[in-house]
N, C-alpha and C positions, 0 to 999 in steps of 0.2 A: 736785148731784153725779150723775154718770152711774151708772145701775144695769147691772151686768153681766147679760147674758142670752145663754145659749148655745141657747136652745130655740126660736127662731123657726123655724116650719115652712115659711114663705114670705115673699117680699119684695113690695113695692108698687112698680111702676115708674111714675113720673109722666108719662112719655111726652115727646113733643116740646111738647105745650101742654096746660096745665091748663084750657084754655077749651073746655067741652063742645060748644059749638056748632060748633067748627072741626073736630071729630073725624070726621064723615062725609065733609068735603071733603078732609081729610088722608088718610083711608083710600082714597079714589079716586085721589088723586095718587100715593100710594106703591104702590098696586096696580098702576097703569099703568107706574110706573118699574120695578117688580119684574118685570112681565111683559116689558117691552121688554129689560131686562138679561138675563134668563134666555133669552130667545128669541134675542137677539144672540149671546150666547156659545155657545149650542147650535149656532146657525148656522156659527159659526167651526169648531166640532169636527166638524160633518157635513161641510163643505167640505173640511176637512183629511183626514177619513177616507176619502172617495170620490173625491178628485182627486190623482192621481199626481203632477202637477206641483208639489204642495205638500209632497210627502214629502221634506223637507229639515229639518235641525235647527232652523232659525229657526221653522218652522211647527209642528214637534213641541213646541217650548217654548210656542209661542203657543196651541196647542190645550190643553195642560196648564194654562196661565194662565187660559184661558177657563173651564174646568172649575172652577178654584180660586175664580175670581170669582163663579161662580154658587153655590158653597158658601158663600163669604163673605158675599153679601148676603142668603142664606137665613137665616144664623145670627142675623141682627139683624131683618130686616124681617117674616118670617112672624109671629113673636111680637108685634111692634109692630102689625101688621094686626089680629091677633086682639084685642089690647087696645083697639083703636080702637072695636071693637064690643062691648065688655064693660063692664059697670059696675064690676066689681072687676078693676083692672088688676094682677093678681097673678102671681108666678111662684113655684114651689117653691124650696125651698133648694137641692135637688140639680139642679133645672132652671136655676137661676141659675149654679151651678157649672160645669154643662156648657156653658151659652151662653158663659161667660167662657172656657172651656177652648177652645171650638171657634173663637171670634172671634180669640183670640190665636194659635191654631194656624194658622188660614188667613192671618192678617195676617203672621206671622213667616215662613211658608213663601213667601208672596208676595214678600217682601223678597229672598229668595235666588233665586227664579226670575227675577226682574227683573235680579239680578246675573249669572245664568247667560246670559240673553238678551243682556246687554251683552258678556259674554265670547265668545259666539258671533258677534257683530257685529265684535269686535275681531280674532278669528281669520280672518273672512271678508274684511275689509279690509286688514288688516296682514300676515297671514301666508297669503295665497291658495292658495300651493303646497302647503301643509302642511294646509289647512283640512280636507279629507276624512279625513286620518289622525288629526288632533287631535279633531276633532268627530265621532268615530265613534258608532255607535249605542249601544255599551256606555258611553261617555263621557257621552252625553246622559241616559241612564236613571240613571247614577250621580249626575249633577248633580241631577237631579229628586228622587231618593231622598234625597240629602243635604239638600236644601232642606226635605223634609218632616220628616226627623229633627231638624234644627235647629228648626224650628217647633213640634215636638211637645214637645222638651225645655224650650224657653223658656216654652211655655203651661203645662206641668205645674208648673213651678217657680212661676209666678205665681198660678196657681189654688190649690195647695196652701197657700202662704203666706197668701193673702188670706183663704180659708176656714177657716183654723186660729185666726183672731182671734175675741174675743168681741164681739158687737154689741148696742149700746144701742138701736138703731132698726131698722126693716125697710122704711123709705121710702128708695128709691133715686131721686135727682134726675136720672134719665136715661132714655133709651128702651131701654137693653139694660143688662146686667150687664157693665160695664167695671170694670177695677181702681181707678182714682182715685175714682169716685162710691161704690163699695162700702167703699173704705177710710175714707170719711168717716163711716160708720156704726160705726166701731170705738170700743170703750170705752177702749182702751189706745192708747199710742204706736205709730205706724206708721212710724218712721224706717227700721226695717229693710227694710220693704216698699218704701218710696220709694227707699232705697239699691239695692235689687235692680232697681227699674225702670230706674234710671240705669246701673248696671253691666251687667246681663245683656241688658236691651233695648237698651243702647248698643251692645253687641257685635253684636246682631242688626241693628238698624236703621242705626246709623252704620257698622258694619263693612261690611255689604252696600252701603251708600251709597258708601263709600270705594272698594270694588272697582269699582262703576260708573263713579265719576269717573275712576279710573286707566285703565279701559278706554277712556273717551271722550277723555281727554287724548292717549292713544296714537293713537286713531283720528283725532282732528283734526290732530295732527302729521303723521300719514301722508298724510291727504287734502290738506293744503295743499301737499304736495310734488307733487301731480298737477298738471301744466300746463294740461291741457284744462279749460275751464269746465264743459263738459258732463259730463266725468268726475266733477268736484267735486260737481256738482249730484246726480248719480246716486248717489254715495257717501253724501252727507248725506241724501238723501231716504230711504235704507234705515234710517236711525238717528232721523229726526225723529219718527215715531210713538211709539217707545219712550221718547225723551226727554219727550215730553209726559206720558205715563203716569207716568213717574218723578217728574216735577216735582209733579204733583197729589198723588200717593200719599205721597211722601216729605215734601213741604212741610207737608200737613196733619198727617201722623203725627208728625213732629219737634216741630211747634208744640204738639201736644196732649201729648206725654209728656216733653218736655224743657225745660219753662219753669218757672219759679219756682212753688211751691204758692200763694204769695200772689196770683198773677195769675189764678188759676182763677176762672171764672165760670160758673155753671149754663147760662145761655142760650148763651154762647159756646162752651162745651164741646159742647153738643148740635149746634150748627151745624158745628162743626170735625168732629165724628164722623160727621155726615151726609156731609161731603165724602169722607172716605176709606172709609167702610163702604158708602155707597150710590151717590153721585154717581160716584165713580171707576170702580167696576164697570160702571156704566151706559154710560159714555163709552168704555170700552175697546174694545168691538167696533166702534163707529163709527170710532174713531181709527185701528184697524188695518185694517179693511176699506175705508173710503173713501179712505184714502191709499195703499193697496197695490194696485198694477196686477195682480200675479199672483193676489191674492185674487179681484179682480173678474174676471179672465179665467177662473179656476177656477169662479167661480159661473156665468158665461155658459155654459161647456162643460157643467157639471152640469145646468143647466136645459135646454139643447139636448138632451142625452141623455135626460132625463125626458120631453121633448115627442115625441121619436122613438118612444119606447116606447108 
């Protein structure tokens, strides 16, 4: 019979692997991934900030998205790296709650910033004459602020509901404090929490995904009406990078949180979580910079200006 306990002052994170011999190797791998990710996202922010040719709504959203990605990976990887070098892989009760809050905050916010980016592409390709009016600076700021507000409310609800439960164990079978593995520690039924994940997170993840799908359905129908092949290719090329990011992020996120509880597996969950919290933020700067001629041109101009100084 489970014993109720409200007094745990800390939790133990099992991490990615319980094989101690792998920890130094994993530390180096994820340290390199973290440095590449942060450097890549800071690069996009700097290029946007100092290149006037990128002062457009599309790149305003991209710079905010890059900042968000840096925060998102930091919320999980920094603690994981410290635990790789520690014998006691612990996190305090309040540290765990804060980590959960920020991971869900950044993840939820990212959903709606991706939706805002899709809306921007819809207006650029389907309503070009009204683009500058619709996607004004104030509208862009409102979309960003709205994304953060939705992410904050979603995160606060999940964190409060999760940490109001009594826990019978403090060993989390994960590398960060996520809702499903923490719910596994509860002494009581968690059906309310699971229902909240499906309903509220469904509104955030599925809702934003529907907005993106609607935007791209309209974009595709508009682009297919363009007779010139080069015109079609140019229009699709502006959306391809965004679609790649959306596919990786939403694919892994939906699979993680919207599958039957009976299909949960510890190793599988860790791998999926690595995809959307670590791998996706690392790939995003490369996807957007390597496939975007304007970003590459802005980079060359910026480097040329620095050399002249």
